[in-house]
C-alpha positions as CSV (number, residue, x, y, z in Angstrom):
1,M,-14.4,6.2,-3.2
2,F,-13.7,4.4,0.3
3,S,-14.7,5.9,3.6
4,K,-12.5,7.3,5.5
5,F,-11.2,4.5,8.2
6,I,-10.3,2.6,4.6
7,R,-8.4,5.0,3.4
8,K,-6.6,6.3,6.0
9,F,-6.6,3.2,8.4
10,I,-6.7,0.4,6.1
11,L,-4.2,1.3,3.4
12,A,-1.8,2.9,6.5
13,I,-1.4,-0.1,8.3
14,T,-1.3,-2.2,5.2
15,S,2.1,-0.4,4.2
16,L,3.5,-1.2,7.6
17,S,2.6,-5.4,7.4
18,P,6.6,-5.7,6.4
19,V,7.7,-3.9,9.9
20,A,5.8,-7.8,11.5
21,I,7.7,-10.1,9.2
22,T,10.6,-8.1,10.4
23,F,9.9,-8.9,13.8
24,W,8.8,-12.5,13.4
25,F,12.3,-12.6,11.8
26,K,14.1,-11.6,14.2
27,D,12.5,-14.0,17.1
28,F,13.0,-17.0,14.6
29,S,16.2,-15.9,13.7
30,K,17.2,-16.4,17.5
31,K,16.8,-20.2,17.6
32,F,15.9,-20.9,13.4
33,N,12.6,-21.9,14.9
34,L,9.5,-21.4,13.0
35,F,6.9,-20.8,15.7
36,D,8.8,-18.1,17.1
37,G,7.5,-14.7,16.8
38,W,4.6,-17.0,15.9
39,F,1.9,-14.0,16.2
40,Y,4.0,-11.7,14.0
41,L,3.7,-14.0,11.3
42,L,0.2,-14.1,11.9
43,I,-0.5,-9.7,12.0
44,F,1.7,-9.9,8.3
45,L,-0.7,-12.9,7.0
46,I,-3.6,-11.2,7.9
47,I,-2.6,-8.3,6.2
48,I,-1.7,-10.2,3.2
49,I,-4.7,-11.2,2.9
50,I,-7.3,-7.7,4.1
51,S,-4.7,-5.9,1.4
52,F,-6.2,-8.6,-1.3
53,F,-9.4,-8.3,-0.6
54,M,-9.9,-4.6,-0.4
55,I,-8.7,-4.7,-4.0
56,R,-10.7,-6.9,-5.1
57,L,-13.4,-5.1,-3.1
58,A,-12.3,-1.4,-4.6
59,K,-12.0,-3.1,-8.6
60,K,-15.9,-4.7,-7.9
61,K,-17.8,-2.1,-6.0
62,L,-16.3,1.2,-6.4
63,E,-17.5,3.6,-9.1
64,V,-15.7,3.2,-12.5
65,I,-14.3,6.2,-14.0
66,K,-12.8,6.7,-17.8
67,V,-9.6,9.4,-17.3
68,T,-7.9,10.3,-20.2
69,I,-4.1,10.5,-18.8
70,H,-1.4,13.4,-20.0
71,S,1.2,12.3,-18.2
72,I,3.1,9.6,-15.8
73,Q,6.0,8.6,-13.7
74,N,6.8,5.8,-12.8
75,S,6.9,6.1,-8.5
76,D,7.9,2.6,-7.4
77,T,10.9,4.3,-6.1
78,E,8.9,5.4,-2.8
79,V,9.8,1.9,-1.8
80,I,13.0,3.4,0.1
81,S,11.4,5.7,2.2
82,Y,9.9,2.8,3.8
83,I,13.1,1.1,4.5
84,F,13.9,3.0,7.7
85,A,10.4,1.2,9.1
86,Y,11.1,-2.0,8.1
87,I,14.7,-1.9,9.6
88,L,13.6,-0.3,12.9
89,P,13.1,-4.3,14.9
90,F,16.6,-5.0,14.0
91,I,18.2,-1.5,15.1
92,G,17.2,-2.5,18.6
93,F,13.8,-0.7,19.5
94,D,11.3,-2.6,21.6
95,I,8.2,-3.2,21.1
96,K,6.9,-0.4,23.1
97,L,8.8,2.4,21.4
98,T,8.2,0.1,17.6
99,L,4.4,0.5,18.9
100,F,5.0,4.2,19.6
101,I,6.4,4.7,15.7
102,L,4.0,3.1,14.6
103,F,1.0,5.1,16.6
104,L,3.3,8.6,15.7
105,Y,3.2,7.2,11.9
106,L,-1.0,6.4,12.1
107,F,-1.2,10.1,13.4
108,I,0.5,11.6,10.6
109,V,-1.5,9.8,8.1
110,F,-5.0,10.9,9.7
111,T,-3.5,14.2,10.0
112,T,-2.0,15.1,6.8
113,N,-2.4,13.7,2.6
114,I,-0.1,11.2,2.4
115,Y,0.1,8.9,0.1
116,H,0.4,5.2,1.2
117,F,3.0,3.2,-0.8
118,N,2.4,-0.6,0.1
119,P,5.1,-3.3,-0.9
120,I,2.4,-5.9,-0.2
121,L,0.5,-4.6,-3.1
122,G,3.9,-5.4,-5.2
123,L,3.7,-8.9,-4.1
124,F,0.1,-8.8,-6.3
125,G,2.2,-7.9,-9.3
126,Y,0.7,-3.7,-8.5
127,H,3.1,-1.1,-9.7
128,Y,3.1,2.8,-8.9
129,Y,2.9,5.6,-10.6
130,T,2.5,9.9,-10.5
131,V,-0.1,10.5,-13.3
132,S,-1.6,14.5,-14.4
133,F,-4.6,15.6,-16.5
134,D,-4.9,17.7,-18.6
135,N,-6.8,20.4,-16.0
136,G,-3.4,19.3,-13.7
137,T,-4.8,17.1,-11.4
138,T,-2.0,14.9,-10.0
139,F,-2.9,11.2,-8.4
140,V,-1.2,8.1,-7.2
141,L,-2.2,5.1,-9.7
142,I,-1.6,1.4,-8.9
143,T,-2.0,-0.5,-11.5
144,K,-0.3,-4.1,-13.0
145,K,0.5,-3.1,-15.6
146,T,4.2,-1.9,-16.7
147,L,3.3,2.0,-18.2
148,M,5.2,3.1,-21.4
149,N,2.3,5.3,-22.4
150,A,-0.2,7.9,-21.0
151,N,-2.4,5.7,-23.4
152,E,-2.4,3.1,-21.7
153,I,-4.9,3.5,-18.8
154,N,-8.5,4.1,-19.7
155,S,-10.4,3.6,-16.4
156,V,-10.2,4.0,-13.2
157,V,-11.4,3.5,-9.6
158,Q,-10.6,5.7,-6.6
159,L,-9.2,4.4,-3.5
160,D,-8.9,7.9,-2.0
161,D,-8.7,11.9,-3.0
162,Y,-5.3,11.4,-4.1
163,T,-4.7,7.0,-5.2
164,L,-6.1,5.6,-8.1
165,L,-6.3,1.6,-9.0
166,E,-6.9,0.8,-12.5
167,V,-9.4,-1.9,-13.8
168,D,-9.7,-3.9,-16.7
169,K,-13.2,-4.1,-18.0
170,L,-12.8,-7.6,-17.8
171,E,-12.5,-7.5,-13.7
172,V,-15.5,-4.8,-13.1
173,N,-17.9,-7.4,-13.8
């Protein structure tokens, strides 16, 4: 499992990275100058790189756990709850208010067991599922597979207390 910093901060920040691209687009669309708002674009790109390496590191360094999943349910639809955060810059909120909302979001993340839907992982082809095991425990599973039945997943790594990442045997080595 990742440290609490990685679990809470990195997963939360990467899930909000589209806010940075929204700020960039807001500045860009005023004059259609690619370099207007370049700082936000840079933040977005850095977050994409962090997300990519976080997943890669998890697959290589975390302990692989063999699992037998009892049931699965698609959770990709959770993205709808994030749309509000992504459109905040267009509503006329300034950067100070947006940073306050970001701080509030991080506070909630650090004090609860919220899971972090990350649309950036969608760029890499990942999907989210809610999975249950025979003992009744439930986790969020992140996988590149489009799952139709529970038997398709055999090995995972645990990113945090409630999030699993599916690993293929070829990816581990």
